[in-house]
KEFIVO-428800 format. One record per residue (C-alpha): z, y, x. Coordinates in nm, 4 decimals, padded with zeros to 6 digits. Last residue first. Layout:
N
w Z, v Y, u X $
...
! end
This chain:
337
w 05.8794, v -09.6037, u 20.0743 $
w 05.5772, v -09.6301, u 20.3021 $
w 05.2069, v -09.6185, u 20.2282 $
w 04.9962, v -09.4512, u 19.9591 $
w 04.6464, v -09.5889, u 19.9402 $
w 04.3758, v -09.3750, u 20.1009 $
w 04.1374, v -09.1751, u 19.8858 $
w 03.7772, v -09.2045, u 20.0043 $
w 03.6312, v -08.9283, u 20.2186 $
w 03.2543, v -08.9089, u 20.1709 $
w 03.2495, v -08.5761, u 20.3511 $
w 03.1378, v -08.3040, u 20.1133 $
w 03.1724, v -08.4848, u 19.7809 $
w 03.4644, v -08.7103, u 19.8725 $
w 03.6677, v -08.4165, u 19.9938 $
w 03.5760, v -08.2228, u 19.6780 $
w 03.6787, v -08.5102, u 19.4497 $
w 04.0102, v -08.5522, u 19.6312 $
w 04.0828, v -08.1817, u 19.5872 $
w 03.9833, v -08.2123, u 19.2201 $
w 04.2322, v -08.4954, u 19.1722 $
w 04.5092, v -08.2812, u 19.3215 $
w 04.4124, v -07.9880, u 19.0967 $
w 04.4212, v -08.2165, u 18.7915 $
w 04.7631, v -08.3538, u 18.8853 $
w 04.9244, v -08.0214, u 18.9670 $
w 05.0732, v -07.9662, u 18.6179 $
w 05.2438, v -08.3056, u 18.6196 $
w 05.5925, v -08.1736, u 18.5409 $
w 05.6882, v -08.2091, u 18.9069 $
w 05.4128, v -07.9586, u 18.9933 $
w 05.5548, v -07.7022, u 18.7513 $
w 05.8942, v -07.7489, u 18.9151 $
w 05.7346, v -07.6890, u 19.2553 $
w 05.5868, v -07.3680, u 19.1148 $
w 05.9372, v -07.2454, u 19.0343 $
w 06.0758, v -07.3282, u 19.3778 $
w 05.7792, v -07.1630, u 19.5489 $
w 05.8293, v -06.8477, u 19.3417 $
w 06.1981, v -06.8324, u 19.4326 $
w 06.1287, v -06.8756, u 19.8024 $
w 05.8398, v -06.6249, u 19.8084 $
w 06.0287, v -06.3427, u 19.6318 $
w 05.8686, v -06.0135, u 19.7383 $
w 05.9828, v -05.7131, u 19.5288 $
w 05.7052, v -05.5061, u 19.3732 $
w 05.9133, v -05.4003, u 19.0711 $
w 05.6917, v -05.5618, u 18.8066 $
w 05.6189, v -05.8592, u 19.0340 $
w 05.9873, v -05.9240, u 19.1014 $
w 06.0689, v -05.8808, u 18.7321 $
w 05.7975, v -06.1316, u 18.6454 $
w 05.9374, v -06.3663, u 18.9088 $
w 06.2825, v -06.3509, u 18.7504 $
w 06.1351, v -06.4090, u 18.4041 $
w 05.9618, v -06.7252, u 18.5243 $
w 06.2804, v -06.8562, u 18.6833 $
w 06.4792, v -06.7741, u 18.3699 $
w 06.2500, v -06.9694, u 18.1412 $
w 06.4096, v -07.3131, u 18.1026 $
w 06.2330, v -07.4961, u 18.3821 $
w 06.2150, v -07.8729, u 18.3671 $
w 06.2160, v -08.1094, u 18.6646 $
w 06.0258, v -08.4353, u 18.6204 $
w 06.1688, v -08.6520, u 18.8987 $
w 06.2020, v -08.9727, u 18.6988 $
w 06.5761, v -09.0063, u 18.7280 $
w 06.7898, v -09.3186, u 18.6763 $
w 06.6902, v -09.4649, u 19.0106 $
w 06.8412, v -09.1799, u 19.2089 $
w 06.8268, v -09.4093, u 19.5158 $
w 07.1837, v -09.3240, u 19.6186 $
w 07.3163, v -09.3466, u 19.2575 $
w 07.6872, v -09.2652, u 19.2237 $
w 07.7275, v -09.1336, u 19.5775 $
w 07.4002, v -08.9429, u 19.5606 $
w 07.5030, v -08.7690, u 19.2362 $
w 07.8487, v -08.6861, u 19.3695 $
w 07.7062, v -08.5368, u 19.6881 $
w 07.4695, v -08.3235, u 19.4828 $
w 07.7554, v -08.2021, u 19.2616 $
w 07.9568, v -08.0968, u 19.5666 $
w 07.6408, v -07.9378, u 19.7106 $
w 07.6126, v -07.7293, u 19.3933 $
w 07.9774, v -07.6330, u 19.4336 $
w 07.8850, v -07.5003, u 19.7755 $
w 07.8791, v -07.5902, u 20.1464 $
w 07.5834, v -07.4540, u 20.3407 $
w 07.8009, v -07.3055, u 20.6181 $
w 07.9614, v -07.6466, u 20.6624 $
w 08.3403, v -07.6800, u 20.6741 $
w 08.3645, v -07.9938, u 20.4613 $
w 08.0923, v -08.0356, u 20.1979 $
w 07.8358, v -08.1078, u 20.4683 $
w 08.0238, v -08.4304, u 20.5443 $
w 07.9754, v -08.5502, u 20.1871 $
w 07.6039, v -08.4724, u 20.1686 $
w 07.5599, v -08.6591, u 20.4966 $
w 07.7591, v -08.9522, u 20.3613 $
w 07.5497, v -08.9763, u 20.0459 $
w 07.2306, v -08.9518, u 20.2551 $
w 07.3106, v -09.2322, u 20.4990 $
w 07.0388, v -09.1698, u 20.7573 $
w 06.8481, v -09.4683, u 20.8929 $
w 06.7024, v -09.3062, u 21.2034 $
w 06.3924, v -09.4299, u 21.3889 $
w 06.1766, v -09.1199, u 21.3653 $
w 06.1376, v -09.0061, u 21.7254 $
w 05.9902, v -09.3384, u 21.8340 $
w 05.7118, v -09.2840, u 21.5811 $
w 05.5440, v -09.0308, u 21.8106 $
w 05.2114, v -08.9227, u 21.6605 $
w 05.3276, v -08.9782, u 21.3053 $
w 05.0601, v -08.8798, u 21.0521 $
w 05.0252, v -09.2341, u 20.9130 $
w 04.7786, v -09.2332, u 20.6239 $
w 04.5331, v -08.9786, u 20.7599 $
w 04.6089, v -09.0483, u 21.1255 $
w 04.5084, v -09.4139, u 21.0947 $
w 04.7475, v -09.5912, u 21.3334 $
w 04.9041, v -09.8392, u 21.0956 $
w 05.2483, v -09.9907, u 21.0483 $
w 05.4705, v -09.6845, u 21.0248 $
w 05.7878, v -09.7894, u 20.8422 $
w 06.0080, v -09.7887, u 21.1486 $
w 05.8699, v -09.4521, u 21.2544 $
w 05.9333, v -09.3141, u 20.9059 $
w 06.3075, v -09.3661, u 20.9550 $
w 06.3875, v -08.9924, u 20.9207 $
w 06.2082, v -08.9904, u 20.5837 $
w 06.5273, v -08.9703, u 20.3759 $
w 06.6450, v -08.6852, u 20.5994 $
w 06.3286, v -08.4917, u 20.5109 $
w 06.3909, v -08.5598, u 20.1406 $
w 06.7488, v -08.4374, u 20.1764 $
w 06.6209, v -08.1081, u 20.3130 $
w 06.3677, v -08.0705, u 20.0324 $
w 06.6272, v -08.1368, u 19.7625 $
w 06.8869, v -07.9015, u 19.9114 $
w 06.6298, v -07.6237, u 19.9499 $
w 06.4904, v -07.6794, u 19.5989 $
w 06.8375, v -07.6497, u 19.4461 $
w 06.8965, v -07.3257, u 19.6336 $
w 06.5635, v -07.1832, u 19.5166 $
w 06.6060, v -07.2742, u 19.1503 $
w 06.9627, v -07.1378, u 19.1546 $
w 06.8300, v -06.8088, u 19.2902 $
w 06.6131, v -06.7798, u 18.9795 $
w 06.9182, v -06.8692, u 18.7723 $
w 07.1216, v -06.5848, u 18.9203 $
w 06.8208, v -06.3531, u 18.8741 $
w 06.8261, v -06.4270, u 18.5007 $
w 07.2058, v -06.3980, u 18.4914 $
w 07.1827, v -06.0455, u 18.6387 $
w 06.9176, v -05.9462, u 18.3824 $
w 07.1121, v -06.1115, u 18.0991 $
w 07.4144, v -05.8990, u 18.1793 $
w 07.2115, v -05.5818, u 18.2301 $
w 07.0461, v -05.6102, u 17.8878 $
w 07.2979, v -05.3875, u 17.7088 $
w 07.4361, v -05.1303, u 17.9511 $
w 07.5797, v -05.2156, u 18.2936 $
w 07.7088, v -05.5099, u 18.4982 $
w 08.0484, v -05.5496, u 18.3332 $
w 08.1777, v -05.8275, u 18.5570 $
w 08.3582, v -06.1580, u 18.5124 $
w 08.4902, v -06.4161, u 18.7573 $
w 08.8363, v -06.2894, u 18.8539 $
w 08.7159, v -06.1361, u 19.1799 $
w 08.4594, v -05.9403, u 18.9703 $
w 08.7224, v -05.7781, u 18.7456 $
w 08.7804, v -05.4586, u 18.9410 $
w 08.8625, v -05.4519, u 19.3113 $
w 09.0719, v -05.1339, u 19.2729 $
w 09.3902, v -05.3314, u 19.2124 $
w 09.3486, v -05.5318, u 19.5309 $
w 09.2657, v -05.9016, u 19.4869 $
w 09.5503, v -06.1458, u 19.5595 $
w 09.3950, v -06.4798, u 19.6423 $
w 09.6138, v -06.7888, u 19.6818 $
w 09.4042, v -06.9918, u 19.4419 $
w 09.0863, v -06.8049, u 19.3583 $
w 09.1188, v -06.5276, u 19.1003 $
w 09.0486, v -06.6139, u 18.7384 $
w 08.7931, v -06.8721, u 18.6220 $
w 08.6486, v -06.6591, u 18.3388 $
w 08.6888, v -06.7613, u 17.9743 $
w 09.0359, v -06.6157, u 17.9399 $
w 08.9549, v -06.2873, u 18.1131 $
w 08.6391, v -06.2491, u 17.9051 $
w 08.8363, v -06.2877, u 17.5826 $
w 09.1029, v -06.0425, u 17.7002 $
w 08.8309, v -05.7917, u 17.7911 $
w 08.6559, v -05.7972, u 17.4522 $
w 08.7627, v -05.4461, u 17.3485 $
w 08.6635, v -05.3157, u 17.6926 $
w 08.3133, v -05.4561, u 17.6470 $
w 08.2837, v -05.2850, u 17.3092 $
w 08.4121, v -04.9553, u 17.4489 $
w 08.1759, v -04.9584, u 17.7463 $
w 07.8597, v -05.0417, u 17.5543 $
w 07.6861, v -05.3615, u 17.6708 $
w 07.5994, v -05.5964, u 17.9557 $
w 07.8172, v -05.8727, u 18.0959 $
w 07.7772, v -06.1333, u 18.3697 $
w 08.0393, v -06.4027, u 18.3080 $
w 08.1245, v -06.6865, u 18.5478 $
w 08.2834, v -06.9509, u 18.3289 $
w 08.6094, v -07.1394, u 18.3807 $
w 08.6777, v -07.4444, u 18.5944 $
w 08.8434, v -07.6598, u 18.3273 $
w 08.6354, v -07.5854, u 18.0198 $
w 08.3485, v -07.4587, u 18.2343 $
w 08.2450, v -07.7950, u 18.3737 $
w 07.9773, v -07.8567, u 18.1066 $
w 07.7864, v -07.5519, u 18.2215 $
w 07.9582, v -07.2838, u 18.4245 $
w 07.7354, v -06.9785, u 18.4007 $
w 07.7289, v -06.7337, u 18.1109 $
w 07.5096, v -06.4236, u 18.1001 $
w 07.6853, v -06.2106, u 17.8417 $
w 07.4893, v -05.9680, u 17.6267 $
w 07.6900, v -05.7253, u 17.4139 $
w 07.5404, v -05.5622, u 17.1039 $
w 07.7471, v -05.3058, u 16.9184 $
w 07.6748, v -05.2312, u 16.5511 $
w 07.6457, v -04.8663, u 16.4443 $
w 07.3391, v -04.9389, u 16.2317 $
w 07.1102, v -04.7412, u 16.4652 $
w 07.2843, v -04.9165, u 16.7543 $
w 07.1574, v -05.2472, u 16.6145 $
w 06.7929, v -05.1682, u 16.6934 $
w 06.8699, v -05.0322, u 17.0393 $
w 07.0846, v -05.3345, u 17.1232 $
w 06.8131, v -05.5728, u 17.0056 $
w 06.5502, v -05.4049, u 17.2229 $
w 06.7616, v -05.4176, u 17.5399 $
w 06.8757, v -05.7728, u 17.4642 $
w 06.5181, v -05.8824, u 17.3955 $
w 06.4036, v -05.7462, u 17.7297 $
w 06.6909, v -05.9410, u 17.8920 $
w 06.5367, v -06.2719, u 17.7912 $
w 06.7986, v -06.4900, u 17.6249 $
w 06.9999, v -06.7483, u 17.8167 $
w 07.2897, v -06.7704, u 17.5728 $
w 07.6089, v -06.5644, u 17.5498 $
w 07.4847, v -06.3154, u 17.2906 $
w 07.7801, v -06.1114, u 17.1638 $
w 07.7683, v -05.9246, u 16.8320 $
w 08.0288, v -05.6522, u 16.7832 $
w 08.1426, v -05.4669, u 16.4700 $
w 08.1947, v -05.0907, u 16.4779 $
w 07.9523, v -05.0212, u 16.1936 $
w 07.9430, v -05.3092, u 15.9454 $
w 07.8271, v -05.6719, u 15.9503 $
w 07.6442, v -05.9074, u 15.7135 $
w 07.2923, v -05.7919, u 15.8071 $
w 07.3975, v -05.8123, u 16.1742 $
w 07.4533, v -06.1867, u 16.1411 $
w 07.1031, v -06.2417, u 16.0058 $
w 06.9447, v -06.0179, u 16.2706 $
w 07.1354, v -06.1971, u 16.5458 $
w 07.0119, v -06.5269, u 16.4016 $
w 06.6488, v -06.4229, u 16.4370 $
w 06.6981, v -06.2989, u 16.7907 $
w 06.8842, v -06.6119, u 16.8987 $
w 06.6244, v -06.8612, u 16.7773 $
w 06.4126, v -06.9183, u 17.0883 $
w 06.6988, v -06.8336, u 17.3252 $
w 06.8910, v -07.1428, u 17.2194 $
w 07.2328, v -07.0501, u 17.0752 $
w 07.5801, v -06.9579, u 17.1966 $
w 07.6476, v -06.6617, u 16.9658 $
w 07.9774, v -06.4701, u 16.9868 $
w 08.0807, v -06.2821, u 16.6731 $
w 08.3397, v -06.0043, u 16.6998 $
w 08.4330, v -05.8329, u 16.3741 $
w 08.6128, v -05.4985, u 16.4042 $
w 08.7480, v -05.5938, u 16.1643 $
w 08.8820, v -05.9452, u 16.1025 $
w 08.6348, v -06.2348, u 16.0903 $
w 08.6552, v -06.4771, u 15.7993 $
w 08.3690, v -06.3117, u 15.6111 $
w 08.1348, v -06.3443, u 15.9089 $
w 08.1728, v -06.7230, u 15.9112 $
w 08.1744, v -06.7486, u 15.5334 $
w 07.8407, v -06.5691, u 15.5177 $
w 07.6966, v -06.7865, u 15.7942 $
w 07.8017, v -07.0962, u 15.6060 $
w 08.0566, v -07.3771, u 15.6199 $
w 08.3177, v -07.1939, u 15.8260 $
w 08.5983, v -07.3500, u 16.0286 $
w 08.9148, v -07.1960, u 16.1695 $
w 08.9875, v -07.3621, u 16.5038 $
w 09.2851, v -07.5889, u 16.5793 $
w 09.1447, v -07.8990, u 16.7478 $
w 09.0798, v -08.0656, u 16.4108 $
w 08.8920, v -07.7522, u 16.3132 $
w 08.6780, v -07.7991, u 16.6253 $
w 08.5831, v -08.1516, u 16.5184 $
w 08.5074, v -08.0386, u 16.1646 $
w 08.2734, v -07.7687, u 16.2957 $
w 08.0856, v -08.0197, u 16.5078 $
w 08.0609, v -08.2551, u 16.2104 $
w 07.9160, v -07.9711, u 16.0011 $
w 07.6160, v -07.9439, u 16.2332 $
w 07.4622, v -07.6075, u 16.1410 $
w 07.7433, v -07.4553, u 16.3457 $
w 08.0278, v -07.2165, u 16.2664 $
w 08.3609, v -07.1405, u 16.4290 $
w 08.6459, v -06.8918, u 16.3797 $
w 08.8615, v -06.8868, u 16.6917 $
w 09.2136, v -06.7479, u 16.7274 $
w 09.3043, v -06.6813, u 17.0907 $
w 09.6179, v -06.8388, u 17.2361 $
w 09.5061, v -06.9412, u 17.5843 $
w 09.4234, v -07.2987, u 17.4820 $
w 09.2339, v -07.1525, u 17.1896 $
w 08.9972, v -06.9718, u 17.4265 $
w 08.9400, v -07.2768, u 17.6467 $
w 08.8719, v -07.4947, u 17.3431 $
w 08.6291, v -07.2381, u 17.2010 $
w 08.4464, v -07.2228, u 17.5340 $
w 08.4296, v -07.6007, u 17.5338 $
w 08.2586, v -07.6000, u 17.1952 $
w 08.0079, v -07.3324, u 17.2951 $
w 07.9106, v -07.4982, u 17.6233 $
w 07.8007, v -07.8447, u 17.5152 $
w 07.6952, v -07.7315, u 17.1683 $
w 07.9101, v -07.5515, u 16.9160 $
w 07.6861, v -07.2620, u 16.8192 $
w 07.8521, v -06.9683, u 16.6461 $
w 08.1853, v -06.8610, u 16.7893 $
w 08.3991, v -06.5984, u 16.6165 $
w 08.6734, v -06.4237, u 16.8103 $
w 09.0304, v -06.3315, u 16.7171 $
w 09.2627, v -06.1936, u 16.9843 $
! end
């Protein structure tokens, strides 16, 4: 099948390679002409402009956008202006699901189908495949099935899903009408925040298991250990992460990546600890608030990211100021490693 891909960044380019490897014809466009040239060298059909990109697509045209959420809406409008009824625009980025719902309604008036595809797999997707969470009109999604099947991982080795199991065991799922795909991906990323935070917090506790050896003073404020003899362990974090990968109930691909990171850099010296949030965690919490669903783990994980970005610094200083004001408590120097 022919598919157009606009946006040849870390994920878009590898998605094109995976598609071409399975025999699909790909028309590609990016504002970076070097990226287009590189994909043409790999076998794609290149386009030098948006008009040329749409013009090279066979009807019904299928244009997949892998773009930053901030510009996706504007580019969708530009692509739609060049399309005809029956054509399909696919948004595979991390756009807000509200925008997908609104965009689909606007394009439906013109007879253009809008399909939103929450795409998970990152830079590993070329070889592992991409988990696809899809929203959109039934016929448009059905038309794109061979593309989704190629991009998705496929059934696990040795698995033989029953015929009535649908596409989910193969790594892609039509979740509902336009907006449903991004909604499911939004919650997926909110969960990701929480799982990442759990691994990080647990490893941090293990890192402090030798606090008894490091405790040199008795002041309870700076050395909270009442029984330092219970914290005399020098835990090998890379090895713990590795052993958890084998048979543990908390094993996961994310743990595999964590173990690799600790093996390559046990002290994580190359990282500063400022953890960004790209929007999905905030949107997930908004949905939880709107629907009255409690989500304390996900909210804590998001707020922890805000703290890592320095947003708690003023509040922390004010806490110290208040303690000093009411009790004359002077800040203690940080101790230990």
